[in-house]
N, CA, C, O and the ligand as a Tripos MOL2 file, in Angstrom:
@<TRIPOS>MOLECULE
protein
  273   271    69     0     0
PROTEIN
NO_CHARGES

@<TRIPOS>ATOM
      1 N         -91.5550   32.2900   56.6980 N.3       1 MET1
      2 CA        -92.2640   32.8020   57.8990 C.3       1 MET1
      3 C         -91.3780   32.5350   59.1360 C.2       1 MET1
      4 O         -90.7330   31.4940   59.2560 O.2       1 MET1
      5 N         -91.3780   33.5460   60.0670 N.am      2 GLY2
      6 CA        -90.6730   33.2750   61.2880 C.3       2 GLY2
      7 C         -91.5400   33.8440   62.4570 C.2       2 GLY2
      8 O         -92.3130   34.7930   62.3250 O.2       2 GLY2
      9 N         -91.3250   33.1650   63.5990 N.am      3 ASN3
     10 CA        -92.0050   33.5920   64.8010 C.3       3 ASN3
     11 C         -90.9620   33.7990   65.9000 C.2       3 ASN3
     12 O         -90.1220   32.9230   66.1070 O.2       3 ASN3
     13 N         -90.9890   34.8830   66.5810 N.am      4 VAL4
     14 CA        -89.9870   35.0780   67.5360 C.3       4 VAL4
     15 C         -90.6420   35.8150   68.7940 C.2       4 VAL4
     16 O         -91.5350   36.6540   68.6700 O.2       4 VAL4
     17 N         -90.1250   35.4290   69.9680 N.am      5 THR5
     18 CA        -90.5150   36.2070   71.1590 C.3       5 THR5
     19 C         -89.2820   36.7930   71.7500 C.2       5 THR5
     20 O         -88.3330   36.1020   72.1180 O.2       5 THR5
     21 N         -89.3280   38.1350   71.8310 N.am      6 LEU6
     22 CA        -88.2160   38.8480   72.2790 C.3       6 LEU6
     23 C         -88.3880   39.4350   73.6800 C.2       6 LEU6
     24 O         -89.4650   39.9690   73.9470 O.2       6 LEU6
     25 N         -87.4480   39.3840   74.5670 N.am      7 ASN7
     26 CA        -87.5140   39.8540   75.8740 C.3       7 ASN7
     27 C         -86.9940   41.4530   75.7040 C.2       7 ASN7
     28 O         -85.8790   41.7550   75.2780 O.2       7 ASN7
     29 N         -87.9370   42.3250   76.0870 N.am      8 VAL8
     30 CA        -87.6480   43.8140   75.8540 C.3       8 VAL8
     31 C         -87.7610   44.4760   77.2550 C.2       8 VAL8
     32 O         -88.7490   44.3350   77.9750 O.2       8 VAL8
     33 N         -86.6760   45.2040   77.5770 N.am      9 LYS9
     34 CA        -86.6620   45.9580   78.8480 C.3       9 LYS9
     35 C         -87.1670   47.3670   78.6190 C.2       9 LYS9
     36 O         -86.9090   47.9560   77.5690 O.2       9 LYS9
     37 N         -87.9040   47.9300   79.6130 N.am     10 GLY10
     38 CA        -88.2490   49.3310   79.6220 C.3      10 GLY10
     39 C         -89.6990   49.6510   79.2180 C.2      10 GLY10
     40 O         -90.1510   50.7920   79.3180 O.2      10 GLY10
     41 N         -90.4250   48.5920   78.7520 N.am     11 MET11
     42 CA        -91.8780   48.8570   78.4650 C.3      11 MET11
     43 C         -92.5990   48.8480   79.7550 C.2      11 MET11
     44 O         -92.4950   47.9170   80.5530 O.2      11 MET11
     45 N         -93.3800   49.9610   79.9630 N.am     12 SER12
     46 CA        -94.0980   50.0450   81.2750 C.3      12 SER12
     47 C         -95.5180   50.4530   81.1600 C.2      12 SER12
     48 O         -96.2130   50.3170   82.1680 O.2      12 SER12
     49 N         -96.0560   50.9360   80.0740 N.am     13 CYS13
     50 CA        -97.3470   51.4340   80.0240 C.3      13 CYS13
     51 C         -97.9370   51.3020   78.5930 C.2      13 CYS13
     52 O         -97.3070   50.7760   77.6750 O.2      13 CYS13
     53 N         -99.1480   51.7980   78.4680 N.am     14 GLY14
     54 CA        -99.8940   51.6330   77.1470 C.3      14 GLY14
     55 C         -99.1230   52.5360   76.0750 C.2      14 GLY14
     56 O         -99.2320   52.2470   74.8840 O.2      14 GLY14
     57 N         -98.4680   53.4540   76.4160 N.am     15 HIS15
     58 CA        -97.7360   54.1850   75.4070 C.3      15 HIS15
     59 C         -96.5750   53.3630   74.8280 C.2      15 HIS15
     60 O         -96.3130   53.3840   73.6250 O.2      15 HIS15
     61 N         -95.9050   52.6570   75.7020 N.am     16 CYS16
     62 CA        -94.8030   51.7700   75.2790 C.3      16 CYS16
     63 C         -95.3450   50.7330   74.2680 C.2      16 CYS16
     64 O         -94.7650   50.4890   73.2100 O.2      16 CYS16
     65 N         -96.4550   50.1580   74.6480 N.am     17 VAL17
     66 CA        -97.1260   49.0910   73.8950 C.3      17 VAL17
     67 C         -97.4000   49.6300   72.5180 C.2      17 VAL17
     68 O         -97.1170   48.9610   71.5250 O.2      17 VAL17
     69 N         -97.9810   50.9070   72.4290 N.am     18 LYS18
     70 CA        -98.2630   51.5320   71.1860 C.3      18 LYS18
     71 C         -97.0010   51.7790   70.3170 C.2      18 LYS18
     72 O         -96.9560   51.5520   69.1080 O.2      18 LYS18
     73 N         -96.0140   52.2520   71.0410 N.am     19 SER19
     74 CA        -94.8150   52.6940   70.2370 C.3      19 SER19
     75 C         -94.0750   51.4090   69.6130 C.2      19 SER19
     76 O         -93.5990   51.4060   68.4780 O.2      19 SER19
     77 N         -94.0410   50.3760   70.4520 N.am     20 VAL20
     78 CA        -93.3750   49.1100   69.9340 C.3      20 VAL20
     79 C         -94.2710   48.4230   68.8700 C.2      20 VAL20
     80 O         -93.7990   48.0540   67.7940 O.2      20 VAL20
     81 N         -95.5210   48.2670   69.1830 N.am     21 GLU21
     82 CA        -96.4150   47.6090   68.2070 C.3      21 GLU21
     83 C         -96.6000   48.4140   66.9930 C.2      21 GLU21
     84 O         -96.7240   47.8520   65.9040 O.2      21 GLU21
     85 N         -96.6300   49.7920   67.1130 N.am     22 GLY22
     86 CA        -96.7370   50.6760   65.9890 C.3      22 GLY22
     87 C         -95.5120   50.6600   65.0960 C.2      22 GLY22
     88 O         -95.6190   50.5360   63.8750 O.2      22 GLY22
     89 N         -94.3870   50.7820   65.6920 N.am     23 SER23
     90 CA        -93.1670   50.8960   64.8540 C.3      23 SER23
     91 C         -92.7500   49.5160   64.2170 C.2      23 SER23
     92 O         -92.3500   49.4520   63.0540 O.2      23 SER23
     93 N         -92.8590   48.4610   65.0040 N.am     24 VAL24
     94 CA        -92.4590   47.1050   64.4050 C.3      24 VAL24
     95 C         -93.6080   46.7000   63.3820 C.2      24 VAL24
     96 O         -93.3620   46.1660   62.3010 O.2      24 VAL24
     97 N         -94.9040   47.0100   63.8390 N.am     25 GLY25
     98 CA        -95.9650   46.6560   62.9140 C.3      25 GLY25
     99 C         -95.8060   47.4070   61.5890 C.2      25 GLY25
    100 O         -96.3280   46.9090   60.5920 O.2      25 GLY25
    101 N         -95.1680   48.5010   61.4920 N.am     26 ALA26
    102 CA        -95.1080   49.3070   60.3270 C.3      26 ALA26
    103 C         -94.0820   48.7420   59.3480 C.2      26 ALA26
    104 O         -94.1080   49.1030   58.1710 O.2      26 ALA26
    105 N         -93.1840   47.8710   59.7940 N.am     27 LEU27
    106 CA        -92.1500   47.3450   58.9970 C.3      27 LEU27
    107 C         -92.7450   46.3860   57.8920 C.2      27 LEU27
    108 O         -93.6330   45.5650   58.1200 O.2      27 LEU27
    109 N         -92.1710   46.5840   56.7160 N.am     28 ASP28
    110 CA        -92.6640   45.6370   55.6850 C.3      28 ASP28
    111 C         -92.1640   44.2760   55.9430 C.2      28 ASP28
    112 O         -90.9670   44.0620   56.1370 O.2      28 ASP28
    113 N         -93.1150   43.2970   55.9470 N.am     29 GLY29
    114 CA        -92.7110   41.9430   56.2080 C.3      29 GLY29
    115 C         -93.1510   41.4580   57.6200 C.2      29 GLY29
    116 O         -93.1420   40.2660   57.9260 O.2      29 GLY29
    117 N         -93.5260   42.4280   58.4370 N.am     30 VAL30
    118 CA        -94.0280   42.0190   59.7820 C.3      30 VAL30
    119 C         -95.5350   41.8180   59.7770 C.2      30 VAL30
    120 O         -96.2870   42.7490   59.4880 O.2      30 VAL30
    121 N         -95.9950   40.5670   60.1070 N.am     31 ASP31
    122 CA        -97.4600   40.2590   59.9700 C.3      31 ASP31
    123 C         -98.1580   40.5540   61.2200 C.2      31 ASP31
    124 O         -99.2850   41.0490   61.1960 O.2      31 ASP31
    125 N         -97.5180   40.2630   62.3720 N.am     32 GLN32
    126 CA        -98.1990   40.3830   63.6700 C.3      32 GLN32
    127 C         -97.2580   40.8000   64.7220 C.2      32 GLN32
    128 O         -96.1590   40.2470   64.7610 O.2      32 GLN32
    129 N         -97.5600   41.7190   65.5880 N.am     33 VAL33
    130 CA        -96.7740   42.0760   66.7120 C.3      33 VAL33
    131 C         -97.7040   42.2890   67.8740 C.2      33 VAL33
    132 O         -98.7210   42.9800   67.8120 O.2      33 VAL33
    133 N         -97.2710   41.6290   68.9660 N.am     34 LYS34
    134 CA        -98.0760   41.6780   70.2050 C.3      34 LYS34
    135 C         -97.1210   41.8210   71.4380 C.2      34 LYS34
    136 O         -96.2300   41.0090   71.6850 O.2      34 LYS34
    137 N         -97.3820   42.8880   72.1570 N.am     35 VAL35
    138 CA        -96.6640   43.1490   73.3610 C.3      35 VAL35
    139 C         -97.3470   42.5350   74.5370 C.2      35 VAL35
    140 O         -98.5530   42.7080   74.7190 O.2      35 VAL35
    141 N         -96.6000   41.8170   75.3450 N.am     36 ASN36
    142 CA        -97.0260   41.3680   76.6210 C.3      36 ASN36
    143 C         -96.4100   42.1220   77.7130 C.2      36 ASN36
    144 O         -95.3130   41.7700   78.1470 O.2      36 ASN36
    145 N         -97.0690   43.1950   78.2190 N.am     37 LEU37
    146 CA        -96.4230   44.1020   79.1160 C.3      37 LEU37
    147 C         -95.9710   43.5090   80.3870 C.2      37 LEU37
    148 O         -94.8950   43.8590   80.8710 O.2      37 LEU37
    149 N         -96.8050   42.5410   81.0210 N.am     38 ASP38
    150 CA        -96.4100   42.0060   82.2510 C.3      38 ASP38
    151 C         -95.2830   41.1320   82.1910 C.2      38 ASP38
    152 O         -94.5020   41.0540   83.1390 O.2      38 ASP38
    153 N         -95.1330   40.4110   81.0520 N.am     39 ALA39
    154 CA        -93.9150   39.5160   80.9180 C.3      39 ALA39
    155 C         -92.7710   40.2940   80.2950 C.2      39 ALA39
    156 O         -91.6700   39.7460   80.2430 O.2      39 ALA39
    157 N         -92.9280   41.5090   79.8220 N.am     40 GLY40
    158 CA        -91.8560   42.1710   79.1840 C.3      40 GLY40
    159 C         -91.4250   41.5370   77.9070 C.2      40 GLY40
    160 O         -90.2360   41.5150   77.5900 O.2      40 GLY40
    161 N         -92.3600   41.0220   77.1710 N.am     41 GLN41
    162 CA        -92.0610   40.2390   75.9460 C.3      41 GLN41
    163 C         -92.9520   40.7090   74.8180 C.2      41 GLN41
    164 O         -94.0930   41.1370   74.9890 O.2      41 GLN41
    165 N         -92.3000   40.5880   73.5710 N.am     42 VAL42
    166 CA        -92.9200   40.9780   72.3050 C.3      42 VAL42
    167 C         -92.9100   39.7120   71.3620 C.2      42 VAL42
    168 O         -91.8900   39.1150   71.0180 O.2      42 VAL42
    169 N         -94.1490   39.4070   71.0120 N.am     43 ASP43
    170 CA        -94.3180   38.2610   70.1150 C.3      43 ASP43
    171 C         -94.4690   38.7920   68.6790 C.2      43 ASP43
    172 O         -95.3280   39.6270   68.3970 O.2      43 ASP43
    173 N         -93.5960   38.2750   67.7670 N.am     44 ILE44
    174 CA        -93.5500   38.8130   66.4470 C.3      44 ILE44
    175 C         -93.7220   37.7150   65.4120 C.2      44 ILE44
    176 O         -93.0540   36.6860   65.5200 O.2      44 ILE44
    177 N         -94.5870   37.8790   64.4090 N.am     45 ALA45
    178 CA        -94.6630   36.9110   63.2960 C.3      45 ALA45
    179 C         -94.2090   37.7820   62.0690 C.2      45 ALA45
    180 O         -94.7550   38.8490   61.7900 O.2      45 ALA45
    181 N         -93.2130   37.2630   61.3900 N.am     46 PHE46
    182 CA        -92.5950   37.9840   60.3060 C.3      46 PHE46
    183 C         -92.1570   37.1230   59.1280 C.2      46 PHE46
    184 O         -91.9240   35.9260   59.2930 O.2      46 PHE46
    185 N         -92.0500   37.6760   58.0190 N.am     47 ASN47
    186 CA        -91.5870   37.0850   56.8260 C.3      47 ASN47
    187 C         -90.1110   37.3400   56.7010 C.2      47 ASN47
    188 O         -89.6860   38.4580   56.4130 O.2      47 ASN47
    189 N         -89.3190   36.2940   56.9190 N.am     48 SER48
    190 CA        -87.8710   36.5100   57.0080 C.3      48 SER48
    191 C         -87.2550   36.8050   55.6300 C.2      48 SER48
    192 O         -86.0790   37.1580   55.5420 O.2      48 SER48
    193 N         -88.0530   36.6580   54.5500 N.am     49 GLU49
    194 CA        -87.4450   37.0530   53.2710 C.3      49 GLU49
    195 C         -87.6300   38.5190   53.0480 C.2      49 GLU49
    196 O         -86.9550   39.1000   52.1980 O.2      49 GLU49
    197 N         -88.5290   39.1490   53.7890 N.am     50 LYS50
    198 CA        -88.6910   40.5850   53.6390 C.3      50 LYS50
    199 C         -88.0890   41.4850   54.7170 C.2      50 LYS50
    200 O         -87.7760   42.6490   54.4670 O.2      50 LYS50
    201 N         -87.9330   40.9280   55.9160 N.am     51 VAL51
    202 CA        -87.3780   41.6750   57.0210 C.3      51 VAL51
    203 C         -86.5450   40.7710   57.8810 C.2      51 VAL51
    204 O         -86.8760   39.6020   58.0750 O.2      51 VAL51
    205 N         -85.4470   41.3150   58.4070 N.am     52 THR52
    206 CA        -84.5460   40.4850   59.2420 C.3      52 THR52
    207 C         -84.8900   40.7240   60.7100 C.2      52 THR52
    208 O         -85.4780   41.7420   61.0750 O.2      52 THR52
    209 N         -84.4880   39.7110   61.5760 N.am     53 LEU53
    210 CA        -84.6820   39.8560   62.9350 C.3      53 LEU53
    211 C         -83.8940   40.9680   63.4750 C.2      53 LEU53
    212 O         -84.2910   41.5970   64.4560 O.2      53 LEU53
    213 N         -82.7640   41.2450   62.8590 N.am     54 GLU54
    214 CA        -81.8480   42.2630   63.2490 C.3      54 GLU54
    215 C         -82.5030   43.6670   63.1130 C.2      54 GLU54
    216 O         -82.3670   44.5660   63.9430 O.2      54 GLU54
    217 N         -83.2770   43.7540   61.8940 N.am     55 LYS55
    218 CA        -84.0030   45.0370   61.6420 C.3      55 LYS55
    219 C         -85.0980   45.2290   62.6690 C.2      55 LYS55
    220 O         -85.3500   46.3660   63.0670 O.2      55 LYS55
    221 N         -85.7460   44.2030   63.1070 N.am     56 ILE56
    222 CA        -86.7830   44.2800   64.0740 C.3      56 ILE56
    223 C         -86.2560   44.7870   65.3820 C.2      56 ILE56
    224 O         -86.7860   45.7040   66.0090 O.2      56 ILE56
    225 N         -85.1580   44.1250   65.7640 N.am     57 LYS57
    226 CA        -84.4890   44.5060   67.0940 C.3      57 LYS57
    227 C         -84.1220   45.8970   67.0960 C.2      57 LYS57
    228 O         -84.3600   46.6040   68.0760 O.2      57 LYS57
    229 N         -83.4950   46.3830   65.9440 N.am     58 GLU58
    230 CA        -83.0230   47.6860   65.7180 C.3      58 GLU58
    231 C         -84.1630   48.7030   65.8640 C.2      58 GLU58
    232 O         -83.9630   49.8030   66.3780 O.2      58 GLU58
    233 N         -85.3300   48.3270   65.4140 N.am     59 THR59
    234 CA        -86.4910   49.2360   65.3440 C.3      59 THR59
    235 C         -87.0380   49.3770   66.7720 C.2      59 THR59
    236 O         -87.4700   50.4580   67.1720 O.2      59 THR59
    237 N         -87.0150   48.3140   67.5080 N.am     60 ILE60
    238 CA        -87.4310   48.4020   68.9420 C.3      60 ILE60
    239 C         -86.4370   49.2990   69.7040 C.2      60 ILE60
    240 O         -86.8250   50.1940   70.4550 O.2      60 ILE60
    241 N         -85.1130   49.0170   69.4750 N.am     61 ASP61
    242 CA        -84.0600   49.7700   70.0530 C.3      61 ASP61
    243 C         -84.2170   51.3230   69.8300 C.2      61 ASP61
    244 O         -83.9980   52.1540   70.7120 O.2      61 ASP61
    245 N         -84.6050   51.6020   68.6010 N.am     62 ASP62
    246 CA        -84.8270   53.0270   68.1910 C.3      62 ASP62
    247 C         -85.8100   53.6600   68.9100 C.2      62 ASP62
    248 O         -85.7360   54.8790   69.0640 O.2      62 ASP62
    249 N         -86.8400   52.9490   69.4380 N.am     63 GLN63
    250 CA        -87.9050   53.4950   70.2000 C.3      63 GLN63
    251 C         -87.5030   53.7280   71.5840 C.2      63 GLN63
    252 O         -88.2630   54.3440   72.3310 O.2      63 GLN63
    253 N         -86.3470   53.2810   72.0020 N.am     64 GLY64
    254 CA        -85.8070   53.5890   73.2920 C.3      64 GLY64
    255 C         -85.8360   52.3880   74.3160 C.2      64 GLY64
    256 O         -85.6690   52.5580   75.5240 O.2      64 GLY64
    257 N         -86.0480   51.2350   73.7660 N.am     65 TYR65
    258 CA        -86.2750   50.0690   74.6210 C.3      65 TYR65
    259 C         -84.9860   49.0850   74.4000 C.2      65 TYR65
    260 O         -84.3700   49.0540   73.3350 O.2      65 TYR65
    261 N         -84.6830   48.3520   75.4430 N.am     66 ASP66
    262 CA        -83.5710   47.3920   75.3120 C.3      66 ASP66
    263 C         -84.0590   46.0110   74.9620 C.2      66 ASP66
    264 O         -84.8450   45.4070   75.6920 O.2      66 ASP66
    265 N         -83.5840   45.5170   73.8350 N.am     67 VAL67
    266 CA        -83.8490   44.1370   73.4410 C.3      67 VAL67
    267 C         -82.7370   43.2490   74.0650 C.2      67 VAL67
    268 O         -81.5530   43.5350   73.8900 O.2      67 VAL67
    269 N         -83.0960   42.2430   74.7450 N.am     68 GLU68
    270 CA        -82.0930   41.3770   75.4340 C.3      68 GLU68
    271 C         -81.5590   40.2940   74.4260 C.2      68 GLU68
    272 O         -80.7180   39.4720   74.7910 O.2      68 GLU68
    273 CU        -94.8040   53.6330   78.5590 Cu       69 CU69
@<TRIPOS>BOND
     1     1     2 1
     2     2     3 1
     3     3     4 2
     4     3     5 am
     5     5     6 1
     6     6     7 1
     7     7     8 2
     8     7     9 am
     9     9    10 1
    10    10    11 1
    11    11    12 2
    12    11    13 am
    13    13    14 1
    14    14    15 1
    15    15    16 2
    16    15    17 am
    17    17    18 1
    18    18    19 1
    19    19    20 2
    20    19    21 am
    21    21    22 1
    22    22    23 1
    23    23    24 2
    24    23    25 am
    25    25    26 1
    26    26    27 1
    27    27    28 2
    28    27    29 am
    29    29    30 1
    30    30    31 1
    31    31    32 2
    32    31    33 am
    33    33    34 1
    34    34    35 1
    35    35    36 2
    36    35    37 am
    37    37    38 1
    38    38    39 1
    39    39    40 2
    40    39    41 am
    41    41    42 1
    42    42    43 1
    43    43    44 2
    44    43    45 am
    45    45    46 1
    46    46    47 1
    47    47    48 2
    48    47    49 am
    49    49    50 1
    50    50    51 1
    51    51    52 2
    52    51    53 am
    53    53    54 1
    54    54    55 1
    55    55    56 2
    56    55    57 am
    57    57    58 1
    58    58    59 1
    59    59    60 2
    60    59    61 am
    61    61    62 1
    62    62    63 1
    63    63    64 2
    64    63    65 am
    65    65    66 1
    66    66    67 1
    67    67    68 2
    68    67    69 am
    69    69    70 1
    70    70    71 1
    71    71    72 2
    72    71    73 am
    73    73    74 1
    74    74    75 1
    75    75    76 2
    76    75    77 am
    77    77    78 1
    78    78    79 1
    79    79    80 2
    80    79    81 am
    81    81    82 1
    82    82    83 1
    83    83    84 2
    84    83    85 am
    85    85    86 1
    86    86    87 1
    87    87    88 2
    88    87    89 am
    89    89    90 1
    90    90    91 1
    91    91    92 2
    92    91    93 am
    93    93    94 1
    94    94    95 1
    95    95    96 2
    96    95    97 am
    97    97    98 1
    98    98    99 1
    99    99   100 2
   100    99   101 am
   101   101   102 1
   102   102   103 1
   103   103   104 2
   104   103   105 am
   105   105   106 1
   106   106   107 1
   107   107   108 2
   108   107   109 am
   109   109   110 1
   110   110   111 1
   111   111   112 2
   112   111   113 am
   113   113   114 1
   114   114   115 1
   115   115   116 2
   116   115   117 am
   117   117   118 1
   118   118   119 1
   119   119   120 2
   120   119   121 am
   121   121   122 1
   122   122   123 1
   123   123   124 2
   124   123   125 am
   125   125   126 1
   126   126   127 1
   127   127   128 2
   128   127   129 am
   129   129   130 1
   130   130   131 1
   131   131   132 2
   132   131   133 am
   133   133   134 1
   134   134   135 1
   135   135   136 2
   136   135   137 am
   137   137   138 1
   138   138   139 1
   139   139   140 2
   140   139   141 am
   141   141   142 1
   142   142   143 1
   143   143   144 2
   144   143   145 am
   145   145   146 1
   146   146   147 1
   147   147   148 2
   148   147   149 am
   149   149   150 1
   150   150   151 1
   151   151   152 2
   152   151   153 am
   153   153   154 1
   154   154   155 1
   155   155   156 2
   156   155   157 am
   157   157   158 1
   158   158   159 1
   159   159   160 2
   160   159   161 am
   161   161   162 1
   162   162   163 1
   163   163   164 2
   164   163   165 am
   165   165   166 1
   166   166   167 1
   167   167   168 2
   168   167   169 am
   169   169   170 1
   170   170   171 1
   171   171   172 2
   172   171   173 am
   173   173   174 1
   174   174   175 1
   175   175   176 2
   176   175   177 am
   177   177   178 1
   178   178   179 1
   179   179   180 2
   180   179   181 am
   181   181   182 1
   182   182   183 1
   183   183   184 2
   184   183   185 am
   185   185   186 1
   186   186   187 1
   187   187   188 2
   188   187   189 am
   189   189   190 1
   190   190   191 1
   191   191   192 2
   192   191   193 am
   193   193   194 1
   194   194   195 1
   195   195   196 2
   196   195   197 am
   197   197   198 1
   198   198   199 1
   199   199   200 2
   200   199   201 am
   201   201   202 1
   202   202   203 1
   203   203   204 2
   204   203   205 am
   205   205   206 1
   206   206   207 1
   207   207   208 2
   208   207   209 am
   209   209   210 1
   210   210   211 1
   211   211   212 2
   212   211   213 am
   213   213   214 1
   214   214   215 1
   215   215   216 2
   216   215   217 am
   217   217   218 1
   218   218   219 1
   219   219   220 2
   220   219   221 am
   221   221   222 1
   222   222   223 1
   223   223   224 2
   224   223   225 am
   225   225   226 1
   226   226   227 1
   227   227   228 2
   228   227   229 am
   229   229   230 1
   230   230   231 1
   231   231   232 2
   232   231   233 am
   233   233   234 1
   234   234   235 1
   235   235   236 2
   236   235   237 am
   237   237   238 1
   238   238   239 1
   239   239   240 2
   240   239   241 am
   241   241   242 1
   242   242   243 1
   243   243   244 2
   244   243   245 am
   245   245   246 1
   246   246   247 1
   247   247   248 2
   248   247   249 am
   249   249   250 1
   250   250   251 1
   251   251   252 2
   252   251   253 am
   253   253   254 1
   254   254   255 1
   255   255   256 2
   256   255   257 am
   257   257   258 1
   258   258   259 1
   259   259   260 2
   260   259   261 am
   261   261   262 1
   262   262   263 1
   263   263   264 2
   264   263   265 am
   265   265   266 1
   266   266   267 1
   267   267   268 2
   268   267   269 am
   269   269   270 1
   270   270   271 1
   271   271   272 2
@<TRIPOS>SUBSTRUCTURE
     1 MET1         2 RESIDUE 1 A MET
     2 GLY2         6 RESIDUE 1 A GLY
     3 ASN3        10 RESIDUE 1 A ASN
     4 VAL4        14 RESIDUE 1 A VAL
     5 THR5        18 RESIDUE 1 A THR
     6 LEU6        22 RESIDUE 1 A LEU
     7 ASN7        26 RESIDUE 1 A ASN
     8 VAL8        30 RESIDUE 1 A VAL
     9 LYS9        34 RESIDUE 1 A LYS
    10 GLY10       38 RESIDUE 1 A GLY
    11 MET11       42 RESIDUE 1 A MET
    12 SER12       46 RESIDUE 1 A SER
    13 CYS13       50 RESIDUE 1 A CYS
    14 GLY14       54 RESIDUE 1 A GLY
    15 HIS15       58 RESIDUE 1 A HIS
    16 CYS16       62 RESIDUE 1 A CYS
    17 VAL17       66 RESIDUE 1 A VAL
    18 LYS18       70 RESIDUE 1 A LYS
    19 SER19       74 RESIDUE 1 A SER
    20 VAL20       78 RESIDUE 1 A VAL
    21 GLU21       82 RESIDUE 1 A GLU
    22 GLY22       86 RESIDUE 1 A GLY
    23 SER23       90 RESIDUE 1 A SER
    24 VAL24       94 RESIDUE 1 A VAL
    25 GLY25       98 RESIDUE 1 A GLY
    26 ALA26      102 RESIDUE 1 A ALA
    27 LEU27      106 RESIDUE 1 A LEU
    28 ASP28      110 RESIDUE 1 A ASP
    29 GLY29      114 RESIDUE 1 A GLY
    30 VAL30      118 RESIDUE 1 A VAL
    31 ASP31      122 RESIDUE 1 A ASP
    32 GLN32      126 RESIDUE 1 A GLN
    33 VAL33      130 RESIDUE 1 A VAL
    34 LYS34      134 RESIDUE 1 A LYS
    35 VAL35      138 RESIDUE 1 A VAL
    36 ASN36      142 RESIDUE 1 A ASN
    37 LEU37      146 RESIDUE 1 A LEU
    38 ASP38      150 RESIDUE 1 A ASP
    39 ALA39      154 RESIDUE 1 A ALA
    40 GLY40      158 RESIDUE 1 A GLY
    41 GLN41      162 RESIDUE 1 A GLN
    42 VAL42      166 RESIDUE 1 A VAL
    43 ASP43      170 RESIDUE 1 A ASP
    44 ILE44      174 RESIDUE 1 A ILE
    45 ALA45      178 RESIDUE 1 A ALA
    46 PHE46      182 RESIDUE 1 A PHE
    47 ASN47      186 RESIDUE 1 A ASN
    48 SER48      190 RESIDUE 1 A SER
    49 GLU49      194 RESIDUE 1 A GLU
    50 LYS50      198 RESIDUE 1 A LYS
    51 VAL51      202 RESIDUE 1 A VAL
    52 THR52      206 RESIDUE 1 A THR
    53 LEU53      210 RESIDUE 1 A LEU
    54 GLU54      214 RESIDUE 1 A GLU
    55 LYS55      218 RESIDUE 1 A LYS
    56 ILE56      222 RESIDUE 1 A ILE
    57 LYS57      226 RESIDUE 1 A LYS
    58 GLU58      230 RESIDUE 1 A GLU
    59 THR59      234 RESIDUE 1 A THR
    60 ILE60      238 RESIDUE 1 A ILE
    61 ASP61      242 RESIDUE 1 A ASP
    62 ASP62      246 RESIDUE 1 A ASP
    63 GLN63      250 RESIDUE 1 A GLN
    64 GLY64      254 RESIDUE 1 A GLY
    65 TYR65      258 RESIDUE 1 A TYR
    66 ASP66      262 RESIDUE 1 A ASP
    67 VAL67      266 RESIDUE 1 A VAL
    68 GLU68      270 RESIDUE 1 A GLU
    69 CU69       273 GROUP 0 **** ****
C-alpha cells in the first residue's frame, strides 16, 4: 500500500475534480482518490504492486493537468 499527496496545477472546478477522480480512480490498484480543489492537491491511496506512482501521474497529466 502507498499513500501520496500530489500537487496538481490547473484544477479549478467540479469538472476537474470529476475528471481527475474518475480517471485515477479507474486505474487498477487505486483504492482511493480525493481531490482538494482549494489546496490544489490530490490524495491517493494505491497498491504499489499493481500500479506505479508514475502511471498515476501520467494519468493526471493525460487529463490536461500539471503534476508538480
Ligand atoms: Cu474544471
